[in-house]
PAFIDO-146918 format. One line per field, with one value per residue (C-alpha): x, z, y. Coordinates in steps of 0.5 Angstrom, whole numbers, plus 2048, in hexadecimal, padded with zeros to 3 digits. Example, Ala and Ser with C-alpha at 12.3 -4.5 7.8 and 13.67 -1.06 7.14 Angstrom:
BEGIN
px: c(819, 81B)
pz: c(810, 80E)
py: c(7F7, 7FE)
% end
This chain:
BEGIN
px: c(813, 810, 810, 809, 809, 804, 801, 7FD, 7F5, 7F1, 7EB, 7E7, 7E6, 7E6, 7E1, 7E2, 7DE, 7DC, 7DC, 7D8, 7D9, 7D4, 7D1, 7D5, 7D6, 7DB, 7E2, 7E4, 7EB, 7EA, 7EB, 7F0, 7EE, 7EC, 7E8, 7E3, 7DD, 7DD, 7D9, 7DE, 7E4, 7EA, 7EC, 7E8, 7EA, 7E7, 7E1, 7DB, 7D7, 7D0, 7CC, 7CC, 7D0, 7D1, 7D8, 7D9, 7E0, 7DF, 7E0, 7E7, 7E9, 7E7, 7EC, 7EE, 7E7, 7EA, 7F1, 7F2, 7F9, 7FF, 7FA, 7F9, 7F2, 7F1, 7EA, 7E4, 7DC, 7D6, 7D1, 7CB, 7CA, 7C4, 7C3, 7CA, 7CF, 7D6, 7DC, 7E0, 7E7, 7EC, 7F3, 7F9, 7FB, 7F5, 7F2, 7EB, 7E7, 7E0, 7DF, 7D9, 7D7, 7D3, 7D9, 7DF, 7E0, 7E5, 7E4, 7E9, 7E5, 7EB, 7F2, 7F8, 7F9, 7F1, 7F0, 7F5, 7F6, 7F4, 7ED, 7E8, 7E1, 7DB, 7D3, 7CE, 7C9, 7C2, 7C4, 7C7, 7CE, 7D3, 7D6, 7DD, 7E0, 7E8, 7ED, 7EE, 7E7, 7DF, 7DD, 7D7, 7D8, 7D2, 7D5, 7D8, 7DA, 7DE, 7DB, 7DF, 7DA, 7DF, 7DC, 7D6, 7D0, 7D4, 7D6, 7DC, 7E3, 7E6, 7E4, 7E5, 7DE, 7D8, 7D1, 7CA, 7C4, 7BD, 7BE, 7C4, 7CC, 7D0, 7D7, 7DD, 7E2, 7E5, 7EC, 7EC, 7E6, 7E1, 7DD, 7D6, 7D4, 7CD, 7CA, 7C3, 7BD, 7BD, 7C3, 7CA, 7CE, 7CA, 7CC, 7C8, 7C1, 7C0, 7C8, 7CC, 7D2, 7D3, 7DA, 7DA, 7DD, 7DB, 7E0, 7DE, 7E1, 7E8, 7EB, 7E7, 7E1, 7E4, 7DD, 7D6, 7D1, 7C9, 7C5, 7BF, 7BC, 7C3, 7C9, 7CF, 7D5, 7DB, 7E1, 7E7, 7E4, 7DD, 7D6, 7D1, 7CA, 7C7, 7BF, 7B8, 7BB, 7B6, 7B6, 7B2, 7B2, 7B7, 7BC, 7BE, 7BD, 7BF, 7C1, 7C8, 7C9, 7CF, 7CE, 7D5, 7DA, 7E0, 7DF, 7E0, 7E4, 7EA, 7E9, 7E4, 7E4, 7E1, 7DB, 7D5, 7CE, 7CC, 7C4, 7C2, 7C8, 7CF, 7D5, 7DC, 7E3, 7E8, 7EF, 7EB, 7E6, 7DF, 7D9, 7D2, 7CE, 7C7, 7C3, 7C7, 7CA, 7D1, 7D2, 7D9, 7D8, 7DF, 7E1, 7E2, 7E7, 7EB, 7F1, 7F2, 7F1, 7F8, 7FB, 7F8, 7FC, 7F8, 7FD, 7FB, 7F4, 7EE, 7E7, 7E1, 7DB, 7D5, 7D5, 7D0, 7D2, 7CE, 7C8, 7CA, 7CC, 7D2, 7D6, 7DE, 7E4, 7EA, 7F1, 7F8, 7FA, 801, 800, 805, 806, 805, 807, 803, 7FD, 7F6, 7F0, 7E9, 7E5, 7DD, 7D7, 7D0, 7CB, 7CF, 7D5, 7DC, 7E1, 7E7, 7E8, 7EF, 7EE, 7F5, 7FB, 7FC, 7F5, 7F4, 7ED, 7E6, 7DF, 7D8, 7D4, 7CD, 7C7, 7C3, 7C9, 7CF, 7D6, 7DC, 7E2, 7E9, 7EF, 7F6, 7FB, 7F8, 7F3, 7EC, 7E9, 7E2, 7E3, 7E0, 7DE, 7E2, 7DE, 7E3, 7EA, 7ED, 7ED, 7F1, 7EC, 7EF, 7EA, 7ED, 7E8, 7E8, 7EB, 7E6, 7E7, 7E1, 7DE, 7E4, 7EA, 7EE, 7EE, 7F3, 7F0, 7F3, 7F0, 7EE, 7EB, 7EA, 7E5, 7E2, 7DB, 7DA, 7D8, 7DE, 7DD, 7DF, 7E6, 7ED, 7EF, 7F2, 7F0, 7F4, 7F2, 7F6, 7F4, 7F6, 7F8, 7FB, 802, 801, 7FE, 7FE, 7FD, 7F8, 7FB, 7F9, 7F9, 7F3, 7F0, 7F6, 7F2, 7EB, 7EE, 7EE, 7F2, 7F1, 7F4, 7F4, 7F3, 7FB, 7FB, 7FE, 7FB, 7F9, 7F7, 7F1, 7F1, 7EC, 7EB, 7F0, 7F5, 7F6, 7F6, 7F0, 7EF, 7E9, 7E6, 7E3, 7DD, 7D6, 7D5, 7DB, 7DD, 7E5, 7E7, 7EE, 7F1, 7F5, 7F9, 7FA, 7FA, 7F8, 7F3, 7F0, 7EF, 7ED, 7EE, 7F1, 7EF, 7F2, 7EF, 7F1, 7EB, 7E5, 7DE, 7DF, 7D9, 7DB, 7D6, 7D9, 7DF, 7E0, 7E5, 7E5, 7E8, 7E9, 7EA, 7EF, 7EF, 7F1, 7F8, 7F9, 801, 804)
pz: c(7A9, 7A9, 7B0, 7B1, 7B2, 7B5, 7B0, 7B2, 7B1, 7AD, 7B3, 7AE, 7A9, 7AF, 7B4, 7BC, 7BF, 7C6, 7CB, 7D2, 7D7, 7DC, 7DC, 7E2, 7E2, 7E7, 7E6, 7E1, 7E1, 7DD, 7D7, 7D4, 7D5, 7CD, 7CE, 7D4, 7D3, 7D1, 7D8, 7DC, 7E0, 7DF, 7E6, 7EB, 7F3, 7F8, 7F4, 7F4, 7ED, 7F0, 7EA, 7E3, 7E4, 7EB, 7EE, 7F5, 7F9, 7FF, 806, 809, 80F, 816, 81B, 820, 823, 828, 82A, 82C, 82F, 82E, 82A, 823, 821, 81B, 81C, 81D, 81E, 81F, 825, 829, 830, 833, 82D, 82E, 828, 829, 825, 827, 826, 826, 827, 825, 82C, 82E, 831, 82F, 830, 82F, 82C, 82D, 827, 82A, 82F, 82C, 833, 833, 838, 838, 838, 839, 83A, 836, 835, 836, 82F, 829, 826, 81F, 81E, 823, 821, 824, 823, 826, 82B, 82B, 82D, 834, 832, 82D, 82D, 82B, 828, 828, 828, 82F, 831, 831, 835, 835, 837, 839, 839, 840, 841, 83D, 83F, 83D, 83A, 837, 839, 83D, 83B, 835, 832, 82E, 831, 82A, 823, 81E, 81B, 81F, 81D, 820, 81B, 81D, 824, 824, 825, 81F, 820, 81C, 81F, 81F, 81E, 816, 817, 813, 819, 81A, 821, 823, 82A, 82D, 82B, 82E, 832, 831, 836, 835, 830, 833, 831, 82A, 829, 825, 820, 819, 815, 80E, 80A, 803, 7FE, 7FC, 802, 800, 807, 80D, 80E, 80E, 810, 812, 810, 812, 80C, 808, 80C, 80B, 80F, 80A, 80B, 807, 805, 801, 7FB, 7FD, 7FF, 803, 806, 80C, 80C, 80F, 816, 81A, 821, 820, 826, 829, 824, 81F, 818, 812, 80B, 808, 801, 7FD, 7F8, 7F6, 7F5, 7F2, 7F5, 7FC, 800, 805, 807, 80C, 80E, 807, 808, 809, 807, 802, 801, 800, 7FD, 801, 7FE, 7FF, 7FC, 7FA, 7F6, 7EF, 7F1, 7F5, 7F4, 7F6, 7F8, 7F7, 7FA, 7F8, 7F2, 7F2, 7ED, 7EC, 7ED, 7EC, 7E4, 7E4, 7E9, 7E6, 7E5, 7EC, 7EF, 7EB, 7F0, 7F7, 7FC, 7FF, 804, 808, 80B, 807, 80A, 808, 80A, 808, 809, 807, 803, 801, 803, 7FF, 802, 7FF, 800, 800, 800, 803, 801, 800, 7F9, 7F6, 7F2, 7EC, 7ED, 7F5, 7F8, 7FC, 7FF, 802, 7FD, 7FE, 7F8, 7F9, 7F6, 7F5, 7EF, 7EA, 7EB, 7EE, 7F1, 7F5, 7FC, 800, 807, 80A, 808, 80E, 80F, 811, 812, 812, 814, 814, 819, 817, 817, 813, 811, 810, 813, 812, 817, 815, 819, 818, 81D, 824, 821, 81F, 81A, 817, 80F, 80B, 811, 810, 80A, 80B, 80B, 804, 801, 7FA, 7F4, 7EE, 7E8, 7E1, 7DC, 7D6, 7CF, 7CA, 7C3, 7C1, 7BD, 7B8, 7BA, 7B4, 7B4, 7B8, 7BD, 7BF, 7C6, 7C6, 7CD, 7D3, 7D9, 7E0, 7E2, 7EA, 7F1, 7F5, 7FD, 800, 802, 7FF, 7FB, 7F4, 7ED, 7E8, 7E1, 7DB, 7D4, 7D3, 7CC, 7CB, 7CA, 7D0, 7D5, 7D4, 7D9, 7D7, 7D3, 7D9, 7E1, 7E2, 7E8, 7EC, 7F2, 7F3, 7F6, 7F1, 7F0, 7EF, 7EA, 7E9, 7E3, 7E2, 7E2, 7E9, 7EE, 7F5, 7FB, 800, 808, 80D, 812, 816, 810, 810, 808, 806, 800, 7FB, 7F9, 7F3, 7F6, 7F4, 7ED, 7E9, 7E1, 7E0, 7D9, 7D6, 7CF, 7CE, 7C9, 7C8, 7C2, 7C2, 7BF, 7C6, 7CB, 7D2, 7D9, 7DF, 7E5, 7EC, 7F2, 7FA, 7FC, 800, 7FE, 7F7, 7F2, 7EB, 7E6, 7DF, 7DB, 7D4, 7CE, 7C8, 7C2, 7BB, 7B7, 7B2, 7AB, 7AA, 7A8, 7AB, 7AD, 7AA)
py: c(81A, 821, 824, 827, 82F, 833, 838, 83E, 83D, 841, 841, 844, 83E, 839, 83C, 83A, 835, 834, 82E, 82E, 829, 829, 822, 81F, 817, 814, 812, 80C, 80A, 803, 806, 80B, 813, 813, 80D, 80F, 812, 819, 81A, 816, 819, 816, 818, 81B, 81C, 820, 822, 81E, 81E, 81F, 821, 825, 82B, 829, 827, 829, 829, 824, 826, 825, 821, 823, 825, 81F, 81D, 818, 815, 80E, 810, 80B, 806, 804, 802, 7FD, 7FB, 800, 7FE, 803, 801, 803, 803, 806, 80A, 80D, 80C, 809, 807, 801, 801, 7FB, 7FC, 7F9, 7F8, 7F4, 7FA, 7FC, 803, 806, 80D, 811, 814, 81A, 81C, 819, 816, 810, 80A, 804, 7FE, 7F9, 7FA, 7F8, 7F0, 7EF, 7ED, 7EA, 7F1, 7EE, 7EB, 7EE, 7F0, 7F2, 7F2, 7F5, 7F2, 7F5, 7FC, 7FA, 7F8, 7F6, 7EF, 7EE, 7E8, 7E7, 7E1, 7E2, 7E2, 7E4, 7EA, 7EF, 7F6, 7FA, 801, 801, 7F9, 7F4, 7ED, 7E7, 7E2, 7DD, 7D6, 7D8, 7D4, 7D1, 7D8, 7D7, 7D9, 7DC, 7DE, 7E3, 7E6, 7E7, 7E9, 7EA, 7E7, 7E4, 7E5, 7E1, 7E2, 7DF, 7DE, 7DC, 7D7, 7D1, 7CF, 7D1, 7D6, 7D2, 7D1, 7D5, 7D5, 7D8, 7D9, 7D7, 7DB, 7E2, 7E1, 7E4, 7E0, 7D9, 7D5, 7CF, 7CD, 7CF, 7D1, 7CD, 7CD, 7CA, 7CA, 7CC, 7C6, 7C9, 7C9, 7D0, 7D3, 7D3, 7D5, 7D8, 7DD, 7E4, 7E8, 7E7, 7EC, 7EC, 7F0, 7EF, 7E9, 7E5, 7E4, 7E4, 7E1, 7E2, 7DE, 7E1, 7DE, 7DC, 7DF, 7DB, 7DE, 7DB, 7DC, 7D9, 7D8, 7D5, 7D0, 7C9, 7C5, 7C9, 7C8, 7CE, 7CD, 7D1, 7D1, 7D2, 7D4, 7D6, 7DC, 7DD, 7D7, 7DB, 7E2, 7E5, 7E9, 7E8, 7F0, 7EF, 7F7, 7F8, 7F4, 7FA, 7FB, 800, 801, 7FA, 7F7, 7F4, 7F8, 7F5, 7F5, 7F0, 7F1, 7F1, 7F6, 7F9, 7F4, 7F5, 7EF, 7F0, 7EB, 7E5, 7E8, 7EB, 7F0, 7F4, 7FB, 7FE, 7FD, 805, 804, 7FE, 803, 805, 7FD, 7FC, 801, 7FF, 7FC, 7F6, 7F5, 7FB, 7FC, 7FD, 7FF, 801, 805, 80A, 811, 817, 81C, 822, 81E, 818, 811, 80F, 808, 809, 805, 807, 804, 806, 808, 807, 80E, 80E, 815, 817, 810, 80C, 810, 80E, 80F, 80E, 80B, 80E, 80B, 80E, 80E, 80A, 80F, 80E, 814, 814, 818, 819, 81B, 81A, 816, 811, 80F, 807, 805, 808, 806, 809, 80C, 80A, 80F, 814, 817, 811, 814, 811, 811, 80F, 80E, 811, 80F, 80F, 815, 814, 819, 81A, 819, 81E, 823, 82A, 82E, 834, 831, 831, 82A, 829, 827, 824, 823, 820, 820, 81B, 81C, 81E, 81D, 821, 81B, 81C, 819, 81A, 821, 825, 82A, 831, 834, 83B, 83C, 838, 83A, 838, 839, 838, 83B, 83D, 83E, 844, 841, 842, 83D, 83B, 838, 835, 833, 830, 82E, 827, 823, 81D, 821, 824, 82A, 831, 837, 83C, 843, 847, 845, 841, 844, 841, 842, 845, 84B, 851, 857, 85F, 863, 86B, 86E, 86E, 866, 866, 861, 864, 861, 862, 863, 863, 869, 866, 867, 85F, 85D, 858, 853, 854, 84D, 84B, 846, 844, 842, 843, 842, 842, 842, 843, 842, 83B, 838, 830, 82C, 824, 81F, 81F, 825, 825, 829, 828, 82C, 82C, 831, 831, 835, 832, 832, 833, 831, 830, 831, 830, 830, 833, 832, 837, 833, 833, 82D, 82D, 82A, 823, 823, 82A, 82C, 825)
% end
C-alpha cells in the first residue's frame, strides 16, 4: 500500500476557510467525539457554558470554613431554627453537630455512640426544631437541647428515614424498613390519636424504603426500584386517610442523598443515570453523561444539591470518577438549562449538601473540614475544555489547519492558557507560544527582552487582561479537526474558539 505523503499546498488555488465556535452547549460523553453535535463539548470541566460566547471559569473551593475535629461526617442536612440557618452533620462515631451558616460556629448535638453512625436522618419541624431519626432512637433538637422522644406517646423507637408533610411527622421504621409511621396532627412527639402506621407489602417495593421527600403537594417515598407518592392526606372521624400511588415500578434509587428538589421536579441518581421526576413522570436527564457513568465508583458516597452559579440555579451530583488518565477523583456533574458540565473542587471530598436560600450554597466535607464550594473567585482553578471533532460537512476530504485562535476576557491576575489543534491522528501545539500565560514581555529595538521595576526597584509583571484575542499558526492534518484548551487562571471568560483550515482534494497525498 502506498504511504500517504504530506505535499505542499498551493494556497492560492485552495483558499483557507474559517470556523468559529461560539454556540456553547453542554458536554456529551454518550457518543464519539466526531459524532456529537458541533455545538457540544467532548469535555468541559470547571467552565460553565452559560450561553452564546460565554463560558465562565467556576470559582474555586473556599478555605476551611469549620472543622469537626476527629470526626468523619457521612450525612448533612440544612435546617432553620428561629430564622437562623444551620447544617446538621451526622458522623461515623455516632456523634452529631450543628453548624451555624452565618458565623461558622460548631455546636455538638450528641456525643459519640448516641447514634448508629450509619443511618441518621433529620427533618425540620416548623422553624423551631429539627427532628432526628436513627436506628438508635427518635430525638428532637431545638438548637440547644437534645431530647429523646423514643416511645413518648407512641413515638417510634428507631427508624431510617424521616419527613414532615401535611402537619405530620412521617418515619420509615420496622424490622425491614418497609413500615411508615405517622404522628398525630400538628404534633412531633405524639403518635397517638390520628397517628398510626402501615407496612408497604406491594411487590413494586423490592427491598426497603430508601428515602422520603415532601414536594409539590406529595410525599414521595423511594425504593431501590420504585417510587410511590402519598397524597390527599386528611383526618376522617379521628383516623388519618391518604392515597398511596405507585408511579414507577422499575425505577428508583438506593442513593438516598441524591434525592433533591430542583424547580418543580424531583431529581435523583442511581447507577444508570440521573432522573427528573415531573409530577408522576420520571424522565432520564443524563443521556449526555453515559460515558461518565461507566466509570463511577458506586461503592463511594454519592450526594447531590443545588447551587447558584453566576445567578443561575444549578443542580449537581458529586461522585468518585475512575479517571483513566488521572486516577480516581471527585467530580461534580452540574445541570442547568438543558446543559451538563463538570467541576472538580478537591480530590478527597466525601459529601456535600445545600444551604437553601436566595442564593443556594453548597457545603462539602473533606476529612474533618467543612468548605464552601464554588466560593473563591480569586484562587486559580484548572479548566479543561475539549471541543468536538468537526468535519466541516465534508468527512471524505483531509483538512490542514493553518491558524488557531482564542477569544475571551482574562482577569488581572497571572495565569496560563494552553491550546492545541487536534485531529484523529493526534494533537499539535501552535507554531509560536500560544500566550503560555497572560503575562507579556517587553523587547528593545535589538530584540532583547528587558524588565520593569517600580520605585522601590522591585520587578513587576505586565499582564494581558480584559478582552483578548490570541492567534497562532498551527499545522495538523485529518478528516476531523478540533481543539483542546487548558488554563489554571481564575475568572476566565471564553468567548470563542477559531480554526482556519484548508480542505484537500479527495485522494490528496495518496
